[in-house]
DRENLO-694848 format. One line per 5 residues: number of its first residue (from 1); their letters; for each residue x, y, z of N, C-alpha, C. Coordinates in Angstrom, 1 decimal, padded with zeros to 4 digits. Layout:
BEGIN
NUM	a	X/Y/Z/X/Y/Z/X/Y/Z  ...
***
This chain:
BEGIN
1	mnsie	-003.8/-011.1/-033.0/-004.5/-011.8/-031.9/-004.5/-013.3/-032.2  -004.2/-014.1/-031.3/-004.1/-015.5/-031.5/-005.5/-016.1/-031.1  -005.8/-017.2/-031.8/-007.0/-017.9/-031.5/-006.8/-019.4/-031.5  -007.8/-020.2/-031.3/-007.7/-021.6/-031.3/-007.2/-022.1/-032.7  -007.7/-021.4/-033.7/-007.4/-021.9/-035.0/-005.9/-021.5/-035.4
6	dptev	-005.4/-020.5/-034.7/-004.0/-020.1/-035.0/-003.2/-020.1/-033.6  -002.9/-021.2/-033.1/-002.2/-021.3/-031.8/-000.7/-021.0/-031.9  -000.4/-019.7/-032.1/001.0/-019.3/-032.2/001.6/-019.2/-030.8  002.7/-019.9/-030.6/003.3/-019.8/-029.3/004.6/-019.1/-029.4  005.0/-018.4/-028.4/006.2/-017.6/-028.4/007.1/-018.1/-027.2
11	ihqcp	008.3/-018.2/-027.3/009.2/-018.6/-026.2/009.7/-017.3/-025.5  009.4/-017.3/-024.2/009.8/-016.2/-023.3/010.6/-016.7/-022.1  011.5/-015.9/-021.6/012.2/-016.2/-020.4/011.2/-016.0/-019.2  011.4/-016.8/-018.2/010.5/-016.8/-017.1/010.6/-015.4/-016.3  009.5/-014.6/-016.2/009.6/-013.3/-015.6/009.8/-013.4/-014.1
16	qcnsq	009.4/-014.5/-013.5/009.5/-014.6/-012.0/010.9/-014.9/-011.5  011.6/-015.8/-012.1/012.9/-016.2/-011.6/014.1/-015.7/-012.4  013.8/-015.2/-013.6/014.9/-014.7/-014.5/015.9/-015.8/-014.7  015.5/-017.1/-014.8/016.4/-018.2/-015.0/016.7/-018.3/-016.5  017.7/-019.1/-016.8/018.1/-019.3/-018.2/017.1/-020.2/-018.9
21	geimi	016.2/-020.8/-018.2/015.2/-021.7/-018.9/014.2/-020.9/-019.6  013.5/-021.4/-020.5/012.5/-020.7/-021.3/011.2/-021.4/-021.2  010.1/-020.7/-021.3/008.8/-021.3/-021.2/008.0/-021.0/-022.5  007.2/-021.9/-022.9/006.4/-021.7/-024.1/005.0/-021.2/-023.6  004.6/-020.1/-024.2/003.3/-019.5/-023.9/002.8/-018.6/-025.0
26	denri	001.5/-018.6/-025.2/001.0/-017.8/-026.3/001.0/-016.3/-025.9  001.0/-015.5/-026.9/001.1/-014.0/-026.8/-000.1/-013.5/-025.9  -001.3/-014.0/-026.1/-002.4/-013.5/-025.4/-002.3/-013.7/-023.9  -001.8/-014.9/-023.5/-001.6/-015.2/-022.1/-000.5/-014.3/-021.5  000.5/-014.0/-022.3/001.6/-013.1/-021.8/001.0/-011.7/-021.5
31	nifea	000.1/-011.2/-022.4/-000.5/-009.9/-022.2/-001.4/-009.9/-021.0  -002.1/-011.0/-020.7/-002.9/-011.1/-019.5/-002.1/-011.1/-018.3  -001.0/-011.9/-018.3/-000.1/-011.9/-017.1/000.5/-010.5/-016.8  000.9/-009.9/-017.9/001.5/-008.5/-017.7/000.5/-007.5/-017.2  -000.7/-007.6/-017.6/-001.7/-006.7/-017.2/-002.1/-007.0/-015.7
36	erray	-002.1/-008.2/-015.3/-002.4/-008.6/-013.9/-001.2/-008.1/-013.0  000.0/-008.3/-013.5/001.2/-007.9/-012.7/001.1/-006.3/-012.5  000.8/-005.6/-013.6/000.7/-004.1/-013.5/-000.4/-003.7/-012.5  -001.5/-004.4/-012.6/-002.6/-004.1/-011.7/-002.3/-004.3/-010.2  -001.6/-005.5/-010.0/-001.1/-005.8/-008.6/-000.2/-004.8/-008.1
41	rersk	000.8/-004.4/-008.9/001.8/-003.3/-008.5/001.1/-002.0/-008.2  000.1/-001.7/-009.0/-000.7/-000.4/-008.7/-001.4/-000.5/-007.4  -002.1/-001.6/-007.2/-002.8/-001.8/-005.9/-001.8/-001.8/-004.7  -000.7/-002.4/-004.9/000.3/-002.4/-003.8/000.8/-000.9/-003.5  001.0/-000.2/-004.6/001.5/001.2/-004.5/000.4/002.0/-003.7
46	lsveh	-000.9/001.8/-004.1/-001.9/002.5/-003.5/-002.0/002.2/-002.0  -001.9/000.9/-001.7/-001.9/000.4/-000.3/-000.8/001.1/000.5  000.4/001.1/000.0/001.5/001.7/000.7/001.2/003.2/000.9  000.7/003.9/-000.1/000.4/005.3/000.1/-000.7/005.5/001.2  -001.7/004.6/001.1/-002.7/004.7/002.1/-002.2/004.5/003.5
51	vkkle	-001.4/003.5/003.7/-000.8/003.2/005.0/000.0/004.4/005.5  000.8/005.0/004.6/001.6/006.2/005.0/000.7/007.3/005.5  -000.4/007.6/004.8/-001.3/008.6/005.2/-001.9/008.3/006.5  -002.3/007.0/006.8/-002.9/006.7/008.0/-001.9/006.8/009.2  -000.6/006.5/008.9/000.4/006.6/009.9/000.6/008.1/010.3
56	eeidm	000.6/009.0/009.3/000.7/010.4/009.5/-000.4/010.9/010.4  -001.6/010.4/010.0/-002.8/010.9/010.8/-002.7/010.4/012.2  -002.3/009.1/012.4/-002.1/008.6/013.8/-001.1/009.4/014.6  000.0/009.8/013.9/001.0/010.6/014.6/000.4/012.0/015.0  -000.3/012.6/014.1/-001.0/013.9/014.4/-002.0/013.8/015.5
61	lrkqk	-002.7/012.7/015.6/-003.7/012.5/016.6/-003.0/012.3/018.0  -001.9/011.6/018.0/-001.1/011.4/019.2/-000.6/012.7/019.8  -000.1/013.5/018.9/000.4/014.8/019.3/-000.8/015.7/019.8  -001.9/015.6/019.2/-003.1/016.3/019.6/-003.5/015.9/021.0  -003.5/014.6/021.2/-003.9/014.0/022.5/-002.9/014.5/023.6
66	iylqs	-001.6/014.5/023.4/-000.7/015.0/024.3/-001.0/016.5/024.7  -001.2/017.2/023.6/-001.5/018.7/023.8/-002.7/018.8/024.7  -003.8/018.2/024.3/-005.1/018.3/025.1/-005.0/017.8/026.5  -004.2/016.7/026.7/-004.0/016.3/028.1/-003.2/017.3/028.9  -002.3/018.0/028.3/-001.5/019.0/029.1/-002.4/020.2/029.4
71	klrek	-003.3/020.6/028.5/-004.2/021.7/028.7/-005.2/021.3/029.8  -005.7/020.0/029.8/-006.6/019.5/030.8/-005.9/019.6/032.2  -004.7/019.1/032.3/-003.9/019.2/033.5/-003.7/020.6/034.1  -003.5/021.5/033.1/-003.3/022.9/033.5/-004.6/023.4/034.2  -005.7/023.1/033.5/-007.0/023.6/034.0/-007.3/022.9/035.3
76	qtkem	-007.1/021.7/035.5/-007.3/021.0/036.7/-006.4/021.6/037.9  -005.2/021.9/037.5/-004.3/022.5/038.5/-004.8/023.8/039.0  -005.3/024.6/038.0/-005.8/026.0/038.4/-007.1/025.8/039.2  -007.9/024.9/038.9/-009.1/024.6/039.7/-008.8/024.2/041.1  -007.8/023.3/041.2/-007.3/022.9/042.5/-006.8/024.0/043.4
81	eiqnv	-006.0/024.9/042.7/-005.5/026.1/043.4/-006.6/027.0/043.9  -007.6/027.2/043.1/-008.7/028.0/043.4/-009.5/027.4/044.6  -009.7/026.1/044.6/-010.4/025.5/045.7/-009.6/025.5/047.0  -008.3/025.5/047.0/-007.4/025.5/048.1/-007.3/026.9/048.7  -007.7/027.9/048.0/-007.5/029.3/048.5/-008.6/029.6/049.5
***
């Protein structure tokens, strides 16, 4: 672990642009950046999964609405036939 008394810096390639340039950064900050990146990816993954579940539920509700509307029309049609007799 690095501290102020032992400011060891390591040269790393830029993870964002994969350029040939190098950046100077201490090992502790690298670990923090990597942990933040992993956490962001996990949140993004969870968000995508959540959106997919919501889309599936919306699709199911739309199908249910169409089915219920057709049943309502059938019932109304039967009632109209009974009234006309």
